[in-house]
VEXFI-807869 format. One line per field, with one value per residue: residue number from 1; y, x negated, z negated of N, C-alpha, C in turn. Coordinates in pm, whole numbers. Each point is the difference from the previous one (the first is absolute). Layout:
N
num	(NUM,...);
npy	(Y,...);
npx	(X,...);
npz	(Z,...);
capy	(Y,...);
capx	(X,...);
capz	(Z,...);
cpy	(Y,...);
cpx	(X,...);
cpz	(Z,...);
END
This chain:
500
num	(1,2,3,4,5,6,7,8,9,10,11,12,13,14,15,16,17,18,19,20,21,22,23,24,25,26,27,28,29,30,31,32,33,34,35,36,37,38,39,40,41,42,43,44,45,46,47,48,49,50,51,52,53,54,55,56,57,58,59,60,61,62,63,64,65,66,67,68,69,70,71,72,73,74,75,76,77,78,79,80,81,82,83,84,85,86,87,88,89,90,91,92,93,94,95,96,97,98,99,100,101,102,103,104,105,106,107,108,109,110,111,112,113,114,115,116,117,118,119,120,121,122,123,124,125,126,127,128,129,130,131,132,133,134,135,136,137,138,139,140,141,142,143,144,145,146,147,148,149,150,151,152,153,154,155,156,157,158,159,160,161,162,163,164,165,166,167,168,169,170,171,172,173,174,175,176,177,178,179,180,181,182,183,184,185,186,187,188,189,190,191,192,193,194,195,196,197,198,199,200,201,202,203,204,205,206,207,208,209,210,211,212,213,214,215,216,217,218,219,220,221,222,223,224,225,226,227,228,229,230,231,232,233,234,235,236,237,238,239,240,241,242,243,244,245,246,247,248,249,250,251,252,253,254,255,256,257,258,259,260,261,262,263,264,265,266,267,268,269,270,271,272,273,274,275,276,277,278,279,280,281,282,283,284,285,286,287,288,289,290,291,292,293,294,295,296,297,298,299,300,301,302,303,304,305,306,307,308,309,310,311,312,313,314,315,316,317,318,319,320,321,322,323,324,325,326,327,328,329,330,331,332,333,334,335,336,337,338,339,340,341,342,343,344,345,346,347,348,349,350,351,352,353,354,355,356,357,358,359,360,361,362,363,364,365,366,367,368,369,370,371,372,373,374,375,376,377,378,379,380,381,382,383,384,385,386,387,388,389,390,391,392,393,394,395,396,397,398,399,400,401,402,403,404,405,406,407,408,409,410,411,412,413,414,415,416,417,418,419,420,421,422,423,424,425,426,427,428,429,430,431,432,433,434,435,436,437,438,439,440,441,442,443,444,445,446,447,448,449,450,451,452,453,454,455,456,457,458,459,460,461,462,463,464,465,466,467,468,469,470,471,472,473,474,475,476,477,478,479,480,481,482,483,484,485,486,487,488,489,490,491,492,493,494,495,496,497,498,499,500);
npy	(18404,-31,-72,104,71,-110,-38,135,-6,-123,45,99,-90,-57,109,41,-106,-11,137,-13,-94,59,73,-94,-75,159,-38,-124,-29,74,-85,-101,-77,-108,-74,-90,-47,117,-31,21,95,-130,94,-36,-10,35,-39,115,97,-18,20,74,74,-62,94,-83,-85,95,-6,-132,-6,66,-70,-109,62,44,-105,2,23,120,43,-58,56,-29,-73,35,-57,125,-65,98,-100,49,-81,-22,-9,130,-66,97,5,-139,30,106,-96,-114,82,41,18,-75,89,-7,-118,71,50,-117,78,-78,-20,75,-44,66,82,-37,26,13,-109,91,51,-82,-94,-111,47,19,140,84,78,-125,-20,123,54,-68,5,108,17,-18,85,54,-25,51,53,-1,63,58,-24,7,102,43,-18,25,100,46,-43,71,93,-10,-39,92,68,-23,31,116,-10,-38,58,129,-26,-26,95,65,80,58,68,90,-1,72,-84,-94,57,-9,-97,-49,103,-42,-128,41,49,-101,-57,64,7,-120,-99,-45,-94,35,-91,81,-26,21,135,-107,-3,13,84,2,-124,-9,102,-71,-88,23,41,-110,-21,-35,45,42,30,-72,-57,26,-6,-80,-65,4,-41,-84,-32,9,44,104,-104,-13,146,-35,-103,47,86,-18,50,44,-99,44,-117,22,109,-33,-88,84,103,-86,-78,93,28,-125,-21,125,6,-128,32,98,-77,-93,112,-44,-38,5,-43,58,-18,-60,-64,-4,-57,-86,-24,-12,-77,-49,38,40,56,-137,-3,131,34,-106,-11,-61,-29,-77,77,103,-37,-36,120,67,-81,59,103,-13,-25,111,108,-6,-18,96,99,-42,-17,99,88,-43,16,109,23,-65,93,81,-17,4,116,43,-110,49,115,-53,-91,105,29,-122,-23,141,-23,-122,67,103,-81,-70,129,13,-122,38,128,114,104,122,-38,-127,65,56,-118,0,12,-112,-24,102,-96,-106,86,91,-117,-73,87,-60,-123,-14,122,26,117,-15,100,94,55,111,148,88,72,27,102,-87,7,-91,-36,98,37,35,-145,100,-51,18,84,-103,-7,-120,-81,-70,-75,-56,-40,-79,104,53,-63,3,76,-55,128,-56,-51,-44,-61,97,-98,14,-147,113,-58,-84,43,-60,-71,24,-55,-115,6,21,-70,-17,105,86,76,-110,17,12,-107,66,43,130,71,126,-10,-47,-143,29,-92,62,54,20,65,60,36,32,55,42,34,51,51,43,13,36,59,27,-41,88,-56,105,-32,9,15,-92,57,-29,116,-61,112,88,9,122,-7,17,-40,-49,73,-88,-12,-102,-122,13,7,96,20,-108,-54,-126,-6,-62,-104,39,-84,-31);
npx	(-18714,-1,-80,-31,13,-53,-73,-21,19,-50,-93,21,-11,-83,-43,9,-32,-115,-8,27,-94,-72,4,-34,-115,-10,98,11,-142,-5,88,-97,1,-11,-69,-2,-140,-17,0,-113,33,-3,-48,133,-41,-118,32,89,-80,-99,145,-45,72,117,73,83,-147,-45,116,-13,-145,36,114,-47,-100,91,64,-90,-40,50,-101,-51,-98,10,-80,86,-147,22,130,29,43,135,-50,136,-27,19,69,6,-134,10,106,-67,-102,66,54,-25,-133,86,82,-105,57,83,-139,-25,-27,52,-95,78,-51,93,-76,-90,98,48,-9,-118,72,-28,103,-72,-39,106,-32,44,-60,-66,-50,19,-15,-122,-67,47,-44,-118,-10,102,-79,-35,117,71,84,-112,-42,103,-25,-115,64,68,-41,2,133,11,-81,72,94,-88,-10,139,19,-40,76,111,-17,-40,104,9,-56,40,-32,-87,95,-29,34,-89,-61,50,-5,-138,-9,59,-80,-122,71,10,-110,-37,61,-40,-120,-20,74,-135,6,-76,77,-49,82,60,-34,-84,55,108,25,99,-21,-39,73,63,-85,3,124,29,-41,-90,6,-100,105,108,-100,-82,125,19,-113,-2,97,-82,-110,41,143,-107,-49,136,7,-120,16,118,5,-140,46,93,91,-38,-39,-22,-36,-48,-35,-13,-73,-73,5,-19,-71,-46,3,-33,-84,-35,-2,-63,-60,16,-2,-110,80,-120,37,-111,-133,-3,105,-35,-83,62,67,-88,-46,121,-43,-107,103,10,-98,66,-122,3,-117,130,-143,-42,-117,40,86,-85,-46,131,32,-110,12,114,-29,-91,79,83,-74,-100,100,111,-85,-53,128,75,-96,27,110,-6,-103,101,90,-102,-49,120,28,-6,-72,-66,0,-52,-69,-56,16,-54,-78,-36,32,-52,-58,8,-20,-96,8,-106,42,-54,57,33,127,-46,-52,92,54,-127,4,-11,55,74,-3,25,79,48,-31,41,80,29,-24,63,-11,105,9,-137,43,53,34,-31,50,-86,133,-41,-56,-70,85,-45,125,-12,-24,-111,10,-82,88,-97,56,59,10,-63,123,-46,110,-62,100,-91,-71,106,44,-135,66,-84,18,14,-74,-10,-144,-55,-97,69,41,61,82,-20,-86,63,27,125,15,-72,47,121,-70,-25,-104,69,-102,57,97,-117,70,100,-63,35,127,-2,-132,61,-25,30,-78,16,132,-59,-102,67,91,-120,-70,95,82,-113,4,145,-30,-96,70,101,-49,-113,-111,-54,-125,-87,-93,-105,72,63,-14,-49,-38,134,-22,5,80,-136,40,114,30,101,43,-75,29,-140,4,83,139,-109,118,29,98,105,62,122,54,113);
npz	(-15882,132,-76,-98,103,87,-75,2,125,-4,-87,112,108,-88,-62,138,58,-107,2,110,-26,-95,87,103,-74,-10,99,-8,-36,105,27,-60,111,-53,37,59,-18,78,126,66,41,-64,-73,-45,163,-23,-123,66,30,-89,-32,-84,2,-4,73,16,1,74,60,-4,61,104,36,-14,65,64,-43,-77,145,-8,13,129,37,137,95,94,-2,37,25,-90,-96,-41,-132,-7,-120,-51,-50,-89,-8,2,-109,-66,21,-29,-118,-119,57,30,-20,-108,23,92,6,64,64,112,65,105,97,39,62,-98,-140,125,-43,-37,91,-114,-51,-3,111,82,30,-67,99,66,-109,-44,112,23,-144,-20,131,-58,-141,102,85,-130,39,-97,30,61,-128,-39,85,-60,-103,83,23,-127,-5,122,-18,-105,97,42,-123,-13,140,-11,-97,67,117,-69,-89,125,44,-124,100,-76,-75,120,-137,-11,60,-67,-111,50,34,-108,-60,88,1,-104,4,86,-67,-95,52,55,-59,-24,71,-117,-56,-72,-72,137,9,-18,123,-75,104,-79,-28,132,34,-100,51,121,-4,-66,107,-91,142,106,104,-59,-29,115,89,-97,19,157,-13,-82,65,133,-29,-4,-47,-36,23,-24,-98,-47,111,-42,-108,83,-46,129,-24,-141,36,103,-84,-95,51,93,-104,-72,74,17,-119,-17,103,-43,-109,50,54,-125,-47,-26,-94,-78,-100,73,-15,103,-63,-115,51,57,-128,-47,107,-4,-131,70,-1,-34,84,-24,-23,-51,60,28,37,119,-2,-30,91,90,-45,-31,122,32,-80,31,138,8,-54,91,55,-6,-48,49,87,-39,-19,91,51,-92,38,115,38,-54,71,92,-65,7,-25,-133,10,66,-114,-65,99,29,-139,-40,89,-52,-117,51,63,-112,-69,138,-14,-41,25,88,-84,51,-38,49,70,-32,18,70,-131,-9,136,-29,-119,57,91,-89,-64,105,22,-149,21,100,-20,75,-29,-12,72,-47,130,-66,42,-82,14,-151,-50,-72,-103,-24,6,-119,104,28,71,69,108,135,92,36,-151,36,-15,-112,31,-117,98,45,-37,57,125,1,-26,-67,2,123,58,-145,0,68,-45,-99,76,-37,86,-104,58,109,-120,47,-109,43,100,-64,-112,101,35,58,-49,-108,121,67,24,-10,-63,19,-53,48,5,-63,-5,141,-6,-108,9,131,-42,-111,82,90,-98,-42,119,12,-108,-1,142,-43,-95,93,96,-36,-16,-79,56,-101,49,92,97,-125,19,-117,-56,-1,132,-25,130,-17,103,-96,47,66,-103,-6,-2,-24,81,-67,-13,-34,27,-86,119,-90,44,-46,-139,102);
capy	(76,-85,-136,29,91,-106,-78,100,-6,-128,15,104,-57,-112,72,55,-119,-41,95,0,-117,34,107,-75,-105,49,64,-39,43,152,14,-50,-114,-144,-103,-101,52,-6,-35,93,-20,-67,24,-118,-103,-104,-130,-51,24,-122,-133,-61,-21,71,95,-7,7,132,65,-66,-1,148,30,-65,69,141,1,95,125,19,-7,15,28,-76,87,-69,36,108,66,-35,-52,-14,-113,24,-117,30,-51,124,87,-63,37,128,17,-86,25,123,81,-77,91,18,-134,-95,-64,-84,50,-86,61,-97,70,-71,-46,-113,-97,37,-68,66,111,-56,91,-2,80,133,103,29,78,-99,-124,48,-6,-133,-84,21,-61,-165,-97,-88,-142,-88,6,-162,-46,-45,-119,-115,-49,-126,-114,-148,-21,-37,-143,-101,-16,-78,-115,-42,-15,-145,-98,10,-46,-130,-41,1,-87,-159,-5,3,76,148,104,140,73,151,11,-55,115,145,-40,25,153,59,-25,95,135,-4,-58,68,128,11,-93,-73,-116,-7,-141,-25,-118,-112,13,45,114,113,125,91,-69,18,131,21,-76,115,119,-14,-71,74,-21,78,119,78,4,120,108,18,56,144,63,35,92,87,-7,69,-89,-80,52,-37,-135,-62,-69,-123,-103,-15,-111,54,-128,5,126,-26,-122,67,111,-78,-84,124,90,-102,-74,112,11,-87,37,101,-61,-89,71,-87,74,-100,75,-38,123,30,78,122,120,52,116,130,64,62,82,49,125,-19,10,120,19,-131,-47,-144,-66,-157,-58,25,-107,-148,-9,-56,-109,-50,-17,-85,-119,-46,-22,-108,-138,14,19,-132,-109,10,-41,-165,-70,20,-58,-144,-3,-3,-97,-138,-12,-11,-98,16,104,-47,-69,83,97,-87,-23,110,-8,-105,22,97,-76,-97,54,59,-122,-34,102,80,123,114,33,-97,68,115,-45,-105,77,-46,44,136,-1,-60,70,95,-28,7,137,65,-43,41,114,-15,108,8,123,86,118,143,97,145,66,119,-5,-55,-18,-108,43,-60,-31,97,-36,44,-46,79,-48,-94,-102,-120,-76,-146,-93,-129,-117,-119,-16,36,-129,-104,62,-86,85,12,-159,-86,-109,39,-85,-97,42,-50,52,90,142,84,14,151,56,33,84,137,56,41,98,-32,5,-113,-109,74,-95,80,135,75,122,14,-71,-144,-63,15,-153,-86,-75,-108,-89,-63,-108,-119,-77,-74,-81,-100,-78,-82,-102,-59,-81,-76,-146,-20,36,44,-51,36,-128,28,180,139,67,49,111,59,66,96,8,134,29,62,130,-55,-93,-127,-118,-61,-145,-37,-86,-131,-117,-105,-6,-126,2,-9,-69,104);
capx	(125,108,67,75,120,69,47,90,124,64,79,91,99,42,57,118,104,33,83,128,69,31,78,150,49,34,120,75,-61,-7,156,37,88,-85,-13,-122,-98,0,-146,3,117,123,69,45,65,-118,5,112,-50,-104,57,-12,162,114,19,93,-70,-31,115,36,-132,-23,129,-26,-102,39,143,34,0,133,-73,-133,-47,-89,-58,32,-112,-25,121,63,135,38,91,82,32,101,109,71,-54,15,139,-16,-59,74,150,37,-50,-19,-34,-127,-109,59,-59,-84,-147,-77,-49,60,-13,135,-49,-71,93,125,61,-13,98,134,65,-82,-128,31,17,132,81,80,52,137,142,-4,38,132,45,-36,41,128,-19,-30,104,62,75,-86,-80,98,29,-135,-14,12,-141,-117,27,-15,-158,-24,21,-117,-107,38,-43,-160,-44,10,-152,-130,12,-29,-152,-88,-87,-6,63,-67,126,17,7,126,68,6,69,151,6,-19,122,105,-22,41,134,55,-50,-29,84,-72,-41,-141,-20,-117,5,-1,-128,-116,-82,106,-65,27,-82,-141,-5,0,-134,-96,2,-82,-118,-110,-134,-107,41,79,-97,-44,84,64,-112,-10,112,19,-119,-66,82,0,-80,124,35,-116,-1,107,43,-74,9,162,65,104,77,82,92,78,100,132,40,87,103,81,47,75,101,91,78,72,125,88,32,79,101,-22,5,-29,-49,-125,-110,3,137,-25,-79,67,80,-98,-51,142,39,-126,51,18,-135,-33,-61,-91,6,11,-61,13,-109,44,102,-65,-103,93,32,-125,-38,110,-87,-121,20,130,-82,-120,-1,71,-33,-119,66,33,-100,-42,110,-17,-161,-5,113,-63,-76,84,110,113,50,40,106,125,59,76,142,84,14,97,104,65,47,96,130,77,11,-128,-40,-40,57,-48,42,-57,-153,-7,41,-90,-65,-149,-72,-44,-109,-115,-40,-74,-125,-100,-43,-90,-141,-80,62,-26,-100,-47,-16,107,-73,75,-88,55,32,-18,-101,121,-23,52,66,-53,-150,-92,-55,58,-65,31,83,-94,-59,33,15,43,68,-86,111,-70,-72,142,54,-59,-18,62,60,138,42,-95,-54,36,-70,136,137,150,118,83,-66,110,136,39,-34,-153,-26,37,-105,-118,18,67,-112,-93,30,10,-66,51,-11,101,15,60,-112,-7,39,121,58,-31,111,-18,-112,73,90,-61,-113,73,39,-112,-51,121,29,-131,-29,121,-17,-156,-80,-130,-92,-132,-85,-146,-45,86,-84,32,103,23,-108,37,-104,-83,-3,121,69,122,-51,9,-71,-94,3,165,84,8,71,80,121,56,147,45,125,97);
capz	(-73,50,-48,-111,59,5,-146,-67,76,-37,-125,-29,71,-73,-94,68,-21,-124,-70,76,-33,-156,0,42,-72,-146,22,-110,-114,-50,-62,-124,37,-5,91,47,45,142,72,113,110,-23,-139,-78,84,52,-29,65,145,34,-28,-129,-33,54,-57,-93,-111,-28,-82,-135,-97,-51,-75,-122,-60,-37,4,-120,42,92,110,36,122,70,126,116,61,-49,-36,-138,2,-122,-40,-129,-98,-69,58,13,146,117,30,62,140,56,-9,-53,53,143,105,29,36,109,108,-26,23,93,115,126,149,56,131,-1,-34,7,-114,-128,-53,-52,-136,-137,8,29,-93,-80,79,51,-66,-67,77,52,-100,1,134,45,-95,-10,36,-112,-114,-44,145,93,-25,13,133,55,-90,89,100,-112,-39,128,-29,-104,25,82,-86,-65,76,-20,-123,1,62,-50,-102,46,34,-140,9,-50,90,-44,-32,57,159,13,-19,92,124,-43,15,145,49,-80,55,124,16,-62,51,161,87,91,-42,-2,0,-78,-91,92,109,-88,114,-7,37,-91,-116,35,-13,-109,-35,52,-86,-136,5,-45,81,-10,53,-87,-128,36,17,-131,-50,58,-12,-139,-28,80,83,148,109,47,127,95,33,-19,115,28,-97,-9,101,70,28,-92,21,120,-15,-68,80,100,-62,-38,136,91,-68,-17,131,-1,-71,44,152,-23,-109,-133,-157,-96,-107,-27,3,119,40,-83,82,118,-21,-38,145,45,-79,-49,-46,-146,-85,33,127,27,149,27,53,2,-108,-138,-37,-24,-127,-120,2,2,-124,-49,22,-69,-170,-11,-6,-82,-136,-53,18,-115,-111,12,-34,-120,-108,33,-87,-168,-16,0,-154,-101,61,-85,57,116,-17,-68,122,110,-57,60,139,32,-69,95,130,-26,-36,140,81,76,40,-58,35,-35,-137,-94,3,-100,-111,-31,-94,-22,119,-5,-71,80,91,-56,-54,128,20,-95,-25,133,45,145,2,-153,-61,54,35,17,-4,-42,101,-31,-115,-97,-115,-66,-106,-104,8,62,116,122,119,77,132,98,-87,4,-134,-1,-123,1,-47,-20,-120,-90,-57,-101,-140,-99,-85,54,39,-56,54,120,99,1,80,-91,50,-108,-12,54,-77,-10,-127,17,125,-62,-78,77,53,154,86,-23,93,138,76,112,-27,-68,72,143,81,-27,128,55,31,-120,-6,108,-56,-111,69,94,-77,-84,98,62,-127,-18,84,-31,-117,-44,37,25,-115,41,-83,17,76,-20,78,-64,-80,-145,-29,81,45,108,130,25,152,4,-52,-101,-123,89,-68,77,57,32,-73,48,-91,60,-35,8,-6,-154,12,-6);
cpy	(-32,-113,50,54,-140,-47,96,-16,-116,-2,108,-92,-95,66,49,-112,-37,74,18,-149,14,103,-62,-83,33,72,-25,22,140,44,-74,-104,-108,-79,-89,89,-17,-42,87,-30,-63,2,-130,-101,-76,-151,-82,-21,-147,-144,-69,-40,79,130,-34,-41,113,85,-45,45,159,60,-38,61,144,39,89,142,47,-1,-30,26,-98,82,-96,55,137,105,-57,-41,-26,-134,23,-121,24,-8,107,88,-79,11,130,-8,-66,60,142,110,-38,126,56,-100,-75,-64,-109,27,-73,90,-99,87,-83,-24,-125,-112,20,-82,18,102,-65,65,-12,93,151,99,46,61,-80,-119,9,-37,-149,-72,-3,-77,-165,-78,-65,-132,-111,8,-121,-31,-47,-104,-102,-31,-57,-126,-149,-17,-50,-145,-96,-10,-105,-135,-69,-27,-142,-124,-9,-68,-161,-69,-23,-84,-156,-32,-13,77,139,98,154,74,135,1,-57,101,128,-67,12,130,49,-46,75,129,21,21,131,171,27,-41,-106,-166,-18,-144,-57,-132,-129,-17,67,132,109,128,94,-23,27,141,52,-65,141,107,1,-81,87,-6,119,124,76,20,125,107,53,107,151,79,50,87,95,23,108,-91,-81,57,-50,-143,-60,-107,-135,-111,-22,-109,48,-136,40,120,-26,-115,55,90,-59,-62,104,51,-113,-13,122,-5,-116,8,100,-21,-95,10,-97,91,-86,102,-17,134,48,119,127,106,32,108,130,52,67,121,88,130,-65,-15,133,19,-106,-52,-145,-59,-146,-48,39,-85,-130,1,-41,-131,-99,-54,-78,-136,-65,-18,-110,-157,-15,-18,-112,-129,-18,-41,-127,-81,-4,-84,-162,-43,-38,-125,-139,-53,-10,-82,12,119,-52,-92,51,99,-90,-31,100,5,-103,20,113,-51,-80,89,38,-109,-15,134,109,158,102,26,-112,48,93,-71,-126,70,-63,-8,135,50,-42,78,118,-25,-32,137,89,-54,20,102,18,130,9,153,107,112,110,96,111,92,138,2,-41,-6,-130,38,-43,6,135,-21,39,-36,93,-61,-94,-117,-120,-56,-124,-32,-134,-109,-98,35,29,-118,-129,98,-95,93,30,-140,-108,-119,37,-104,-146,51,-22,93,71,142,91,-14,129,82,67,74,154,54,38,122,-29,2,-92,-120,78,-85,78,156,50,108,9,-81,-144,-92,7,-152,-80,-122,-101,-124,-104,-126,-90,-73,-109,-121,-117,-72,-126,-107,-93,-100,-84,-146,-44,29,51,-63,57,-116,64,112,88,72,56,2,89,137,97,-11,125,66,95,122,-23,-123,-134,-84,-59,-136,-55,-85,-135,-69,-89,-19,-110,15,-39,-67,119,-14);
cpx	(121,36,53,139,95,42,120,116,52,69,95,133,57,66,148,89,52,82,132,81,67,121,151,64,19,126,96,-55,5,160,10,61,-96,45,-95,-97,11,-144,7,92,107,67,7,40,-111,48,126,-27,-77,61,-47,104,103,64,93,-64,-47,95,32,-79,-7,113,-34,-122,47,142,58,-17,113,-46,-130,-58,-87,-37,39,-94,-54,94,49,125,34,105,76,40,138,151,102,-51,31,150,-4,-29,107,128,12,-56,-39,-40,-116,-91,74,-64,-103,-164,-68,-47,-1,-23,108,-48,-64,65,133,121,12,105,135,42,-107,-118,43,-13,102,114,84,31,138,119,14,65,167,94,24,72,128,-31,-26,136,26,93,-73,-56,115,37,-133,-8,32,-114,-113,16,-1,-163,-29,28,-99,-114,23,-68,-166,-51,14,-122,-106,11,-2,-140,-89,-128,9,56,-61,171,26,4,153,100,29,55,162,32,16,140,114,-14,39,143,104,-29,-9,123,-59,-30,-150,-68,-150,16,-29,-123,-131,-73,83,-93,31,-76,-134,-25,3,-116,-77,-6,-91,-116,-125,-99,-61,53,86,-77,-57,65,45,-124,-20,140,0,-134,-33,111,7,-83,121,-8,-96,-8,121,58,-70,57,155,31,109,103,143,68,64,128,116,58,108,107,121,81,78,137,101,63,88,146,88,34,110,108,-17,-6,-20,-26,-126,-79,13,128,-25,-120,61,108,-75,-37,124,23,-117,37,1,-134,-83,-91,-102,27,-12,-41,40,-106,45,125,-57,-83,90,45,-142,-24,110,-28,-106,36,93,-84,-86,29,78,-75,-125,70,30,-131,-90,89,-18,-127,29,111,-78,-76,101,91,114,96,65,144,137,42,63,142,77,40,115,142,60,20,114,134,78,-6,-123,-33,-60,38,-94,-3,-90,-133,5,41,-81,-83,-129,-92,-35,-122,-135,-41,-63,-110,-88,-49,-73,-136,-49,86,-63,-104,-47,-33,95,-114,98,-126,82,46,-45,-75,106,-83,53,79,-64,-185,-77,-28,94,-72,35,98,-101,-49,67,25,44,63,-62,108,-73,-35,126,49,-76,-86,42,51,148,52,-67,-10,52,-17,106,99,120,102,104,-57,130,141,29,-41,-162,-11,34,-85,-123,12,25,-121,-101,-6,46,-52,74,-31,120,14,76,-77,8,14,135,56,-20,113,16,-102,53,72,-59,-75,95,64,-106,-38,92,-26,-146,21,142,-21,-149,-53,-152,-93,-136,-88,-125,-10,48,-134,33,-126,-15,-137,45,-94,-52,21,136,82,84,-41,45,-95,-106,11,161,43,14,61,62,132,68,158,19,152,96,101);
cpz	(71,-44,-136,47,14,-110,-73,86,-27,-146,-44,56,-106,-108,21,-7,-118,-54,79,-47,-134,12,47,-103,-160,-8,-139,-126,-31,-43,-108,31,15,117,40,88,169,63,108,142,-11,-132,-70,64,53,-3,39,165,33,-48,-147,-74,59,-42,-133,-142,-51,-71,-132,-95,-62,-110,-143,-73,-50,-37,-159,36,66,181,3,130,73,117,98,128,-61,-67,-136,29,-128,2,-103,-58,-88,50,28,107,120,46,65,158,96,28,-29,72,164,126,15,18,107,111,-69,37,94,102,115,114,82,156,2,-64,6,-83,-123,-39,-41,-133,-105,-7,32,-75,-44,117,92,-89,-67,97,60,-89,-23,85,-30,-116,-1,42,-101,-109,-22,121,95,-24,-9,138,75,-78,77,89,-69,-29,125,-3,-95,47,117,-92,-65,79,17,-132,-1,84,-96,-117,32,19,-102,22,-67,102,-51,-13,39,154,31,-31,99,135,-34,-10,117,58,-52,52,150,12,-82,53,131,75,75,-111,9,23,-66,-55,84,88,-57,98,15,9,-125,-130,35,-31,-144,-106,29,-106,-133,16,-29,87,8,22,-107,-143,34,-20,-131,-97,19,-59,-165,-39,92,102,123,86,69,137,91,-5,-4,114,45,-116,-17,86,73,56,-100,39,133,-22,-96,76,99,-46,-48,137,73,-83,12,142,57,-66,51,151,-19,-87,-147,-106,-99,-163,-55,28,142,42,-77,82,137,-33,-45,130,58,-75,-66,-88,-170,-70,54,133,43,139,-12,91,9,-90,-148,-59,0,-120,-102,26,-16,-186,-72,26,-109,-156,-11,2,-82,-154,-34,20,-116,-142,0,-11,-119,-100,14,-75,-163,-17,13,-105,-91,25,-88,95,158,-1,-49,106,86,-45,24,135,32,-50,101,121,-36,-14,120,67,87,48,-112,24,-50,-172,-76,-9,-106,-147,-70,-106,-21,124,-22,-124,63,88,-60,-81,92,39,-67,-15,152,72,167,27,-135,-23,120,25,26,23,-6,95,-36,-115,-137,-143,-108,-163,-130,-11,40,113,136,130,93,114,73,-86,23,-148,35,-126,13,-31,-40,-155,-124,-48,-20,-151,-119,-126,45,9,-69,83,157,120,-6,96,-89,28,-110,-63,35,-30,-40,-103,-17,110,-33,-78,62,68,137,107,7,75,144,133,160,-15,-96,62,133,93,-39,117,40,20,-137,-2,93,-54,-81,80,78,-89,-100,68,31,-118,-29,107,-30,-116,-47,34,4,-137,57,-141,39,85,-20,51,-74,-65,-109,-79,111,53,116,115,3,107,30,-55,-108,-85,69,-63,118,85,48,-111,41,-103,71,-16,39,-24,-133,46,-15,-132);
END
């Protein structure tokens, strides 16, 4: 009798688990919304967790499978998540009904991850006042003031290029670009010479590499955050890099203290944070701790070097394969320098039309963020549909899918800067190009990214040529370990000097 009771009990447990699983993964089906089939515990993310393919590949594949639906549903672990395909609905989420989708929906424990309380992740209560007070650092006037600092760093890049062109060895161009952008951010945001181009052991570049290196601890931390966030409070402290936290918190604190003691005033991020600390009444009731201020400087450092270096690397990767485009761009760059007697001005960057097309086509084909995150602040019904989502529901906008849709961009795998002729761009839906997001919570540093990336590309291509080599990965293969879209093995190209 005991034997049958045991079998019955085991069967009951198995059935209970099965029906619990079915009920969890019936959320979208019960609402008439289709989507890819989930798997237990990891939902639709198992192949991403086990590194079968990159998250960028998943976003692209899901979109192309379900793009004829206005929305589709996936599961982040056991949590339902809605993906928005329809571009008018995307516009509602990002712009027209922004007040209903102000938060990004990230889970953060500030005691364990002190530098995570930054502008990109912060909840709306703190994001809104901080954003309004930090935005002036990226006005046209401020960018003009910073421009000579960017050009100075470009001079160091020129010297670096001459050295690598002489030895004939392949160059990892994304790493080269990251050294340049690290130097630019150091000068423009912190007022510090980071010397990453000259010094392979630069502490700032080492920190930058460590931040994006897909090692065991950050991988496990991100898996826990995504699929079992409650466990972050238990295990998070063992998986966090205190070296990075301490480095940036000390850097910001010491820099502010030095400037106050020596009456130093510069048009940069640190100065803006110092002004906030002097006038906390300008940001309502937010407690402006050293850590909160350091977190804002930290995210500008990370975003400033990583996003621009990725875009520069991808641009060089395509230009090396399309010598006609590279030659045309080089001619525009040289004509611009010649017009001003061998110098480059802030106005010149805005006037280089073909450079802008190349830059935008690079961002179309290789968006920095392959999806945009939002979270519903209240129960919401999408206009023109019967689709209602509850407060707290996470939303994705599949940028990588949209920007590789052949119905929007014919032959999307082709690198074609002419897609961004004024008339062609104006004919497309404004939500079909979202490399920096859109609406009030778009990328605050987008214009700065434009400036430093274009100066970097102009410096590289004016007197040097990039070519593919035996180490170049063709066709493109995303790094399966990386959150941001990046080429597996790096952007390895050969750089040579060209005739003036």
